[in-house]
TIVO-2410 file (N, C-alpha, C; in nm, 3 decimals):
# residues 99
REC num residu      c1      c2      c3 atome chaine
REC   1      X   8.802   8.934   8.909     N      A
REC   1      X   8.909   8.951   8.981    CA      A
REC   1      X   8.882   9.047   9.109     C      A
REC   2      X   8.925   8.991   9.213     N      A
REC   2      X   8.907   9.081   9.334    CA      A
REC   2      X   8.977   9.229   9.323     C      A
REC   3      X   8.932   9.324   9.383     N      A
REC   3      X   8.966   9.467   9.356    CA      A
REC   3      X   9.117   9.478   9.417     C      A
REC   4      X   9.165   9.398   9.523     N      A
REC   4      X   9.301   9.417   9.556    CA      A
REC   4      X   9.404   9.324   9.496     C      A
REC   5      X   9.352   9.243   9.387     N      A
REC   5      X   9.440   9.152   9.303    CA      A
REC   5      X   9.544   9.238   9.201     C      A
REC   6      X   9.668   9.200   9.205     N      A
REC   6      X   9.753   9.278   9.105    CA      A
REC   6      X   9.714   9.209   8.958     C      A
REC   7      X   9.737   9.278   8.854     N      A
REC   7      X   9.718   9.208   8.721    CA      A
REC   7      X   9.826   9.108   8.703     C      A
REC   8      X   9.951   9.119   8.755     N      A
REC   8      X  10.065   9.025   8.736    CA      A
REC   8      X  10.123   9.023   8.879     C      A
REC   9      X  10.133   8.903   8.941     N      A
REC   9      X  10.206   8.903   9.060    CA      A
REC   9      X  10.350   8.946   9.063     C      A
REC  10      X  10.395   8.982   9.193     N      A
REC  10      X  10.530   9.015   9.186    CA      A
REC  10      X  10.603   8.888   9.279     C      A
REC  11      X  10.693   8.830   9.206     N      A
REC  11      X  10.782   8.709   9.255    CA      A
REC  11      X  10.885   8.769   9.354     C      A
REC  12      X  10.889   8.717   9.464     N      A
REC  12      X  10.997   8.787   9.562    CA      A
REC  12      X  11.052   8.637   9.600     C      A
REC  13      X  11.183   8.641   9.677     N      A
REC  13      X  11.230   8.542   9.747    CA      A
REC  13      X  11.228   8.568   9.904     C      A
REC  14      X  11.189   8.456   9.949     N      A
REC  14      X  11.147   8.448  10.095    CA      A
REC  14      X  11.207   8.333  10.166     C      A
REC  15      X  11.240   8.340  10.300     N      A
REC  15      X  11.288   8.230  10.372    CA      A
REC  15      X  11.429   8.207  10.330     C      A
REC  16      X  11.454   8.083  10.274     N      A
REC  16      X  11.592   8.032  10.235    CA      A
REC  16      X  11.609   8.058  10.069     C      A
REC  17      X  11.548   8.153  10.038     N      A
REC  17      X  11.564   8.191   9.893    CA      A
REC  17      X  11.461   8.135   9.802     C      A
REC  18      X  11.347   8.085   9.861     N      A
REC  18      X  11.228   8.016   9.781    CA      A
REC  18      X  11.160   8.133   9.732     C      A
REC  19      X  11.099   8.118   9.609     N      A
REC  19      X  11.022   8.221   9.546    CA      A
REC  19      X  10.862   8.206   9.599     C      A
REC  20      X  10.811   8.312   9.607     N      A
REC  20      X  10.684   8.337   9.656    CA      A
REC  20      X  10.610   8.433   9.562     C      A
REC  21      X  10.486   8.411   9.530     N      A
REC  21      X  10.418   8.511   9.445    CA      A
REC  21      X  10.323   8.599   9.528     C      A
REC  22      X  10.360   8.727   9.533     N      A
REC  22      X  10.262   8.818   9.597    CA      A
REC  22      X  10.165   8.869   9.489     C      A
REC  23      X  10.032   8.841   9.515     N      A
REC  23      X   9.947   8.845   9.390    CA      A
REC  23      X   9.843   8.968   9.448     C      A
REC  24      X   9.847   9.030   9.564     N      A
REC  24      X   9.753   9.132   9.587    CA      A
REC  24      X   9.801   9.231   9.695     C      A
REC  25      X   9.717   9.339   9.700     N      A
REC  25      X   9.757   9.433   9.791    CA      A
REC  25      X   9.775   9.370   9.949     C      A
REC  26      X   9.679   9.276   9.968     N      A
REC  26      X   9.682   9.207  10.117    CA      A
REC  26      X   9.819   9.134  10.105     C      A
REC  27      X   9.856   9.061  10.011     N      A
REC  27      X   9.987   8.978  10.038    CA      A
REC  27      X  10.098   9.091  10.051     C      A
REC  28      X  10.100   9.190   9.980     N      A
REC  28      X  10.223   9.285   9.979    CA      A
REC  28      X  10.206   9.347  10.128     C      A
REC  29      X  10.105   9.378  10.173     N      A
REC  29      X  10.093   9.428  10.313    CA      A
REC  29      X  10.147   9.344  10.416     C      A
REC  30      X  10.117   9.205  10.398     N      A
REC  30      X  10.167   9.112  10.501    CA      A
REC  30      X  10.320   9.088  10.487     C      A
REC  31      X  10.367   9.094  10.376     N      A
REC  31      X  10.516   9.084  10.354    CA      A
REC  31      X  10.590   9.209  10.401     C      A
REC  32      X  10.519   9.315  10.400     N      A
REC  32      X  10.594   9.445  10.453    CA      A
REC  32      X  10.585   9.447  10.592     C      A
REC  33      X  10.479   9.402  10.673     N      A
REC  33      X  10.450   9.391  10.796    CA      A
REC  33      X  10.553   9.304  10.865     C      A
REC  34      X  10.589   9.185  10.787     N      A
REC  34      X  10.684   9.090  10.830    CA      A
REC  34      X  10.834   9.125  10.825     C      A
REC  35      X  10.856   9.241  10.745     N      A
REC  35      X  10.982   9.278  10.714    CA      A
REC  35      X  11.047   9.313  10.871     C      A
REC  36      X  11.161   9.268  10.900     N      A
REC  36      X  11.234   9.304  11.026    CA      A
REC  36      X  11.236   9.458  11.053     C      A
REC  37      X  11.200   9.505  11.178     N      A
REC  37      X  11.209   9.638  11.210    CA      A
REC  37      X  11.340   9.698  11.189     C      A
REC  38      X  11.455   9.621  11.216     N      A
REC  38      X  11.570   9.674  11.197    CA      A
REC  38      X  11.608   9.696  11.056     C      A
REC  39      X  11.551   9.651  10.957     N      A
REC  39      X  11.592   9.656  10.800    CA      A
REC  39      X  11.490   9.759  10.746     C      A
REC  40      X  11.395   9.809  10.818     N      A
REC  40      X  11.306   9.900  10.755    CA      A
REC  40      X  11.361  10.045  10.737     C      A
REC  41      X  11.338  10.083  10.601     N      A
REC  41      X  11.402  10.208  10.555    CA      A
REC  41      X  11.309  10.289  10.479     C      A
REC  42      X  11.350  10.390  10.413     N      A
REC  42      X  11.243  10.478  10.333    CA      A
REC  42      X  11.183  10.404  10.232     C      A
REC  43      X  11.236  10.310  10.157     N      A
REC  43      X  11.173  10.230  10.053    CA      A
REC  43      X  11.056  10.163  10.124     C      A
REC  44      X  11.082  10.095  10.232     N      A
REC  44      X  10.977  10.024  10.317    CA      A
REC  44      X  10.858  10.105  10.336     C      A
REC  45      X  10.905  10.226  10.397     N      A
REC  45      X  10.790  10.326  10.444    CA      A
REC  45      X  10.710  10.357  10.331     C      A
REC  46      X  10.768  10.393  10.212     N      A
REC  46      X  10.693  10.462  10.100    CA      A
REC  46      X  10.606  10.329  10.047     C      A
REC  47      X  10.639  10.200  10.043     N      A
REC  47      X  10.561  10.094   9.993    CA      A
REC  47      X  10.479  10.062  10.095     C      A
REC  48      X  10.476  10.057  10.205     N      A
REC  48      X  10.386  10.043  10.320    CA      A
REC  48      X  10.276  10.144  10.321     C      A
REC  49      X  10.302  10.284  10.292     N      A
REC  49      X  10.210  10.382  10.281    CA      A
REC  49      X  10.139  10.364  10.155     C      A
REC  50      X  10.180  10.335  10.053     N      A
REC  50      X  10.124  10.300   9.926    CA      A
REC  50      X  10.029  10.186   9.938     C      A
REC  51      X  10.060  10.070   9.989     N      A
REC  51      X   9.983   9.965  10.023    CA      A
REC  51      X   9.877  10.000  10.103     C      A
REC  52      X   9.881  10.081  10.207     N      A
REC  52      X   9.783  10.128  10.292    CA      A
REC  52      X   9.669  10.194  10.210     C      A
REC  53      X   9.720  10.292  10.131     N      A
REC  53      X   9.643  10.380  10.059    CA      A
REC  53      X   9.560  10.300   9.947     C      A
REC  54      X   9.623  10.191   9.910     N      A
REC  54      X   9.546  10.108   9.803    CA      A
REC  54      X   9.443  10.028   9.874     C      A
REC  55      X   9.471   9.984  10.002     N      A
REC  55      X   9.391   9.899  10.080    CA      A
REC  55      X   9.260   9.999  10.107     C      A
REC  56      X   9.285  10.142  10.127     N      A
REC  56      X   9.159  10.247  10.159    CA      A
REC  56      X   9.106  10.270  10.022     C      A
REC  57      X   9.141  10.234   9.916     N      A
REC  57      X   9.094  10.273   9.785    CA      A
REC  57      X   9.131  10.405   9.747     C      A
REC  58      X   9.226  10.459   9.807     N      A
REC  58      X   9.288  10.609   9.784    CA      A
REC  58      X   9.371  10.594   9.648     C      A
REC  59      X   9.442  10.486   9.614     N      A
REC  59      X   9.509  10.484   9.500    CA      A
REC  59      X   9.485  10.346   9.435     C      A
REC  60      X   9.519  10.335   9.311     N      A
REC  60      X   9.517  10.206   9.243    CA      A
REC  60      X   9.598  10.104   9.309     C      A
REC  61      X   9.555   9.973   9.307     N      A
REC  61      X   9.633   9.859   9.332    CA      A
REC  61      X   9.765   9.849   9.237     C      A
REC  62      X   9.759   9.884   9.128     N      A
REC  62      X   9.872   9.864   9.036    CA      A
REC  62      X   9.986   9.978   9.072     C      A
REC  63      X   9.938  10.101   9.130     N      A
REC  63      X  10.041  10.176   9.162    CA      A
REC  63      X  10.120  10.135   9.293     C      A
REC  64      X  10.030  10.078   9.376     N      A
REC  64      X  10.095  10.030   9.503    CA      A
REC  64      X  10.176   9.894   9.459     C      A
REC  65      X  10.142   9.834   9.368     N      A
REC  65      X  10.232   9.716   9.333    CA      A
REC  65      X  10.366   9.768   9.275     C      A
REC  66      X  10.361   9.887   9.201     N      A
REC  66      X  10.499   9.916   9.146    CA      A
REC  66      X  10.579   9.969   9.256     C      A
REC  67      X  10.532  10.020   9.360     N      A
REC  67      X  10.612  10.075   9.472    CA      A
REC  67      X  10.648   9.954   9.552     C      A
REC  68      X  10.573   9.867   9.562     N      A
REC  68      X  10.609   9.720   9.645    CA      A
REC  68      X  10.733   9.658   9.557     C      A
REC  69      X  10.717   9.671   9.428     N      A
REC  69      X  10.819   9.573   9.342    CA      A
REC  69      X  10.948   9.660   9.344     C      A
REC  70      X  10.928   9.798   9.356     N      A
REC  70      X  11.063   9.892   9.375    CA      A
REC  70      X  11.114   9.862   9.501     C      A
REC  71      X  11.034   9.844   9.623     N      A
REC  71      X  11.100   9.813   9.742    CA      A
REC  71      X  11.185   9.665   9.739     C      A
REC  72      X  11.098   9.576   9.667     N      A
REC  72      X  11.159   9.439   9.667    CA      A
REC  72      X  11.293   9.427   9.581     C      A
REC  73      X  11.299   9.525   9.477     N      A
REC  73      X  11.414   9.522   9.395    CA      A
REC  73      X  11.534   9.586   9.465     C      A
REC  74      X  11.495   9.694   9.546     N      A
REC  74      X  11.597   9.773   9.620    CA      A
REC  74      X  11.670   9.666   9.714     C      A
REC  75      X  11.602   9.568   9.780     N      A
REC  75      X  11.633   9.475   9.882    CA      A
REC  75      X  11.669   9.351   9.819     C      A
REC  76      X  11.679   9.339   9.696     N      A
REC  76      X  11.735   9.210   9.606    CA      A
REC  76      X  11.626   9.099   9.651     C      A
REC  77      X  11.498   9.128   9.660     N      A
REC  77      X  11.413   9.019   9.685    CA      A
REC  77      X  11.345   8.956   9.566     C      A
REC  78      X  11.345   9.036   9.462     N      A
REC  78      X  11.289   8.995   9.344    CA      A
REC  78      X  11.352   8.850   9.279     C      A
REC  79      X  11.264   8.753   9.258     N      A
REC  79      X  11.295   8.632   9.199    CA      A
REC  79      X  11.336   8.661   9.060     C      A
REC  80      X  11.425   8.571   9.038     N      A
REC  80      X  11.483   8.583   8.871    CA      A
REC  80      X  11.354   8.527   8.795     C      A
REC  81      X  11.350   8.574   8.690     N      A
REC  81      X  11.238   8.521   8.580    CA      A
REC  81      X  11.270   8.384   8.510     C      A
REC  82      X  11.214   8.302   8.569     N      A
REC  82      X  11.251   8.155   8.521    CA      A
REC  82      X  11.236   8.141   8.383     C      A
REC  83      X  11.146   8.215   8.317     N      A
REC  83      X  11.132   8.181   8.162    CA      A
REC  83      X  11.256   8.238   8.097     C      A
REC  84      X  11.308   8.359   8.159     N      A
REC  84      X  11.445   8.408   8.086    CA      A
REC  84      X  11.548   8.293   8.112     C      A
REC  85      X  11.541   8.252   8.224     N      A
REC  85      X  11.679   8.151   8.260    CA      A
REC  85      X  11.646   8.026   8.163     C      A
REC  86      X  11.527   7.965   8.165     N      A
REC  86      X  11.500   7.853   8.077    CA      A
REC  86      X  11.538   7.867   7.926     C      A
REC  87      X  11.490   7.996   7.877     N      A
REC  87      X  11.523   8.038   7.738    CA      A
REC  87      X  11.674   8.063   7.724     C      A
REC  88      X  11.752   8.116   7.814     N      A
REC  88      X  11.896   8.141   7.795    CA      A
REC  88      X  11.962   7.996   7.800     C      A
REC  89      X  11.929   7.902   7.875     N      A
REC  89      X  11.976   7.771   7.873    CA      A
REC  89      X  11.958   7.686   7.745     C      A
REC  90      X  11.822   7.715   7.691     N      A
REC  90      X  11.801   7.641   7.569    CA      A
REC  90      X  11.882   7.698   7.465     C      A
REC  91      X  11.904   7.831   7.463     N      A
REC  91      X  12.008   7.900   7.350    CA      A
REC  91      X  12.145   7.845   7.365     C      A
REC  92      X  12.187   7.827   7.481     N      A
REC  92      X  12.326   7.767   7.499    CA      A
REC  92      X  12.327   7.625   7.444     C      A
REC  93      X  12.218   7.541   7.474     N      A
REC  93      X  12.222   7.416   7.410    CA      A
REC  93      X  12.254   7.393   7.271     C      A
REC  94      X  12.192   7.504   7.194     N      A
REC  94      X  12.182   7.507   7.049    CA      A
REC  94      X  12.339   7.569   7.002     C      A
REC  95      X  12.398   7.636   7.085     N      A
REC  95      X  12.511   7.700   7.045    CA      A
REC  95      X  12.642   7.604   7.065     C      A
REC  96      X  12.700   7.573   6.955     N      A
REC  96      X  12.793   7.444   6.945    CA      A
REC  96      X  12.934   7.514   7.022     C      A
REC  97      X  12.941   7.649   7.044     N      A
REC  97      X  13.058   7.693   7.120    CA      A
REC  97      X  13.052   7.678   7.267     C      A
REC  98      X  12.931   7.673   7.317     N      A
REC  98      X  12.906   7.680   7.464    CA      A
REC  98      X  12.912   7.516   7.519     C      A
REC  99      X  12.990   7.499   7.619     N      A
REC  99      X  12.994   7.370   7.658    CA      A
REC  99      X  12.947   7.360   7.801     C      A
***
C-alpha cells in the first residue's frame, strides 16, 4: 500500500450527487483545493492543514483522513453507505407489514 493511501476510502458525493471514493491523502488534497473559495470555512482550513501535514509526513494519513471525513460530514458530502441501504431494503421485503 502506498504511504498516502487510506486504510478505508471516504465516500463523498460530487457533481450532481454522484459518489466518489477518496482513497488517499492526495485525493483529499485535490478535493479540498477544488472546494469553492466562497464556501471555505474553519472545517475546510483544518482539513487542508491536516492533509498538508500528512503529505509532508508530519502526521499519519489516517489522522488526516479523519479530519477530511469530518469536513465532508459537516458539509453533507458523505455518501450514504449503500450496504446499509441494501440491508434495510432486504429487511423490509421480509416484513409482511411493510408495503
